[in-house]
N, C-alpha and C positions, 0 to 999 in steps of 0.2 A: 431399474435403469438398464438399457441394452449395453452390451459390452463396448460397442463403438462410442457410446455417450460417456461411459466410465473412462475409457481411454482418453477422450477429449478433455474431461475434467482433470485427469492426471497430467495431461500435456500442459494445461493452463497452470497448474500448481508448479510444474517443472520450470516453465518459462518465468513465472513470477519469482520463484526461489532463486534460480540461477542468475536472474537479472541483477541481483546485488553485486555479483562479481563483474558483470558487464559495466555497471555503473563505475566500479572501482577502476576498470580499464580506461573508461572515458575520462575520468578525473585525473589520470596521469598526464593528460595533455590539455584539458579544458578546465577553466575555473568553474566551481560548482554552480553558481547562479547563471552563468552563460550557458553551461551544459543543459540546465533545466529549461532555460528559455528556448533553446534550439529544439529540445524534445517536444515542447508544446506547440511551438511554431509549426513544426512538421506534422503534428497531429491535427492542426487546423487547416493548413494549406497544403495542397490545393483541394482537399476533400470537401471543404465547405461550399465549393462551387458545384458539387454534385450531390451532396447529402442535404436533405431537407431539414430546415431548422425545426426543432420540436415546438409544439404549440404551448410555449411557456413564457412567462414574463422575462424580460431581459435581466431583471435583477436576480432571478433564480439562477440563470446561466452564469451571471457574473459572480455571484456568491460562491457557487460550486467551483468555478474556475480558479478564483483567487485562493480559496481554502485548499483546494487540491494542489494547485501549482505552487504559489508562493508559500503556502502553509506546509503541506505535507512534503512535497518533493524539494522545495527550496531548502527547508531545514534538514531533510534527510541527506541530500547531496552534500550540503555543507558539513554535516557530521562525518560523512564517509570520507571526506577529503583527508582527514588525519586523526579523527577523534574516536572512531569506533570501527571495528572490523566488519566486513560484509556479513559474515556468519552471525555475529551477535546482533547486527542491525536487523537482519531478517527475522530474528526472534523478538526483539524488543518492540518493533513496530506493530506486532500482532496484538499488543494490549489495546489497540484501537477498539477491539471488540468490547472491552469493559468500559472504555470511555464512552462508546456509543450507548451502552446500556445506561450509564450514569446520566447522559444527556437526555435520553428518552424518559427516564424517571423525572428529571427536573423540568423538562419542557412539555412532555406529553402526559405526565402523571402515571406512567406505567409502573406497575408494582413488580419488583424482582421476585423470583421464586427462591425458596430457601437453598436449593441446590446451587443457584448462581452465586450466593454468598460464599459457599465453599469453593467454587471455581475461582472467584476473585481472590480468596485467601491464598490459594496455590500460586496464582500468577504473581501476587504481591511478594510472596516468599521467593519466587524466582528472581524478581527484580531486585529484592534486597540482597540476594546472593551476588548478583552482578555488581550492585553498588559497593559491596564489600571489597570487590576487586577492581574498583575504579583506579585510574591513574596507573594502569599497567600498559603493556604493549597492545592489549586488546581493546581497551576502552578507557576514556577519561571521564571525569565527572561531567564535563561540558558535553561530551559526546552522548552520554546517557540522557542528559536533560534535553538535548536537541532532538533526539529520536523520540523521546516521550512527548515532547511538544509537537513533533510531526504526527505522532499517533493521535493526539488530541485534535489537531487540525483535520486529519482524515475522518475522525468520528464526527466532527462538525459538518464536514462535507457529506457524510452519510445521512445526516439529518436533513440537509438540504435536498439530497436526492430522494429521500423518503417523502418529503413534502411535495415533490414533483409528481408523485404517483407513477402509474405505469406509462412509460414513454419509450420511444426508440432510443436505446442506450447508446448506440453508435452515434446517432445524431446529437445526443446529449453530450457525449465526450468530445466530439468534433467542435461543436459550437461553444461549449464552455472553455475549450482550449484557446479560443479566440480572446478570452479575457485573461487566461493564465499567462500567456506569453508576454503581453505588455507589462503586466505587474512584475514579472520576473526580470524583464529587460530594464525597467526603471531601477530595480534593486541592484542589478548587475552593473549598470552605469554608475550608480552612487557608491557602491562598495568595492567593485573590482576595477573600475575606471576604464575610459575609452582606450588608453594605450595598451593595457593588458588584454582587453577584448580584441583589439585589432591584431596584436601579435599572436594571440591564440588562434584566431580564425585563419590567418595566413600561414601559420606554422603547423596547423593540425594535419595529421597523417590520415590515410584511408582508414586506419584502425579506429581513430577517434570518430570519424564520420560514420563508420559502421556501427559504433556504439550508440551514436545519436539516432541512426536509422532504426536500430533494434528497439530503442526506447519508444519510438513513435509507432512503428509497425508491429513489432512482436509483442512488446509488453502492453501497450495501450490498446491498439486496434484489434489485434488478434486476442489478447488476453481478456480484455473487458467484453469484446464482442462475443467470443465463444462462451464466456462465463454466463453472460446474460441470455444467450441463446439457450443454454441448458436450464437456466432458472425459469425461462418461459415455458419449458416443456416438462419440468419435474418440480416437485415441492422443494422449497429451500432446504428443508431438513434432510433431503436426499442428496443434494448437490454440495452443500457447504462443508461436510466433513472432509472433502478432498483438500480444502484450504489448510487443514492441519499439517499437510505435507510441505507447505511453503517453507517454513523454517528448517525442516529436515533437508530439503533440497538445497536451501541456502547454505546451511552448515556444511553439507557434504561437498558442494561445489567450491566453497571457499577453502576448505581443507585440501581438496584435490588440485585445484588450479592456482591457488595463492599460498599454499602451504600454511594456512592458518592452523595454529595449534589447538588441540581439543583436550585441555586438562580436565580433571575430574570436576572441578567447580563449574566449569562451563557446561559440561554434560548434565550435571545436576540441575543447573538453572534451566536448561532446555527441557529436561524431563518435567520440572515443576510447572513451567509455563504451558507446555503442550498438554499436560494433564488438566490444567485449569481450562484451557480452550476446549478440550474434549468433553469435560464435564459440563461446560456451558452449552456445547452442541447437543449433548444428551438432554439437557433441560429444555432446549428449544424443540427438539423432536418430541419430547413428552408433552409440551404445551400444544404443539401442532396436532398430535394424536387426540388430546383431550378436546380440542376445538372441533375436530372432525366428528368425534363421538357426540358432542353436544349438538352439532348441526343435524346429525342423523336422527337424534331423539326428538327434535322439534318438528 
């Protein structure tokens, strides 16, 4: 991978990692479901007027939008409001990798490699260490469960995206956001209420609107657009290791900008989860190399 492409991959990991702090800033003024609604509304409008809709059934776009919007980000934003620190959230959400593997085994009949079992064991040990410290200033039991549920929703969204095949991912994100925003808006109206929504919108400062804009432009359009641009030019096994830095950037940013404490148990949990993710990445690279060799021999 050329140096410029490597730097781009690192930039995406930095944006995705530090974004957990930006979310926390936005939640200081906006209720979580309204915040998520605005994020996806601006991801859809006005870009859908200029970006061609992918040649996919509406149900595929709707399923992805609802799972990613109301599922992943609705639950994540709600948890970050008061039940988990941004640094820990950036770590816990990464178990979506293992949920995705589990769904692929269940739905597609994929067989896990032995090394992936060891990777899962490391990640589970990390989650257990976090669970042992639930109901502290860093995480509550509810917060941990909400982010794990968000990771499961992300994994389900990954399976929908996989079923879509090779499509223009920018168009896919823009048009699926058209379904994410209404689902989140309904939940916001039901759970947060019209009065709170109105007061939050009228009282929001430029800092809050900047956080919303960054969610749409920086995290969604730049992040996913650049990531998928790289995946179109390099093997996934070459690009995806950069994602291991997302929780590293998330932890560092939360510590530096929000004074999140980094006790030994949290660093230990981080090391276990990242080791599991790295081992799973190694397994993926080995599988990709074996596939290339098998293709060359036939």
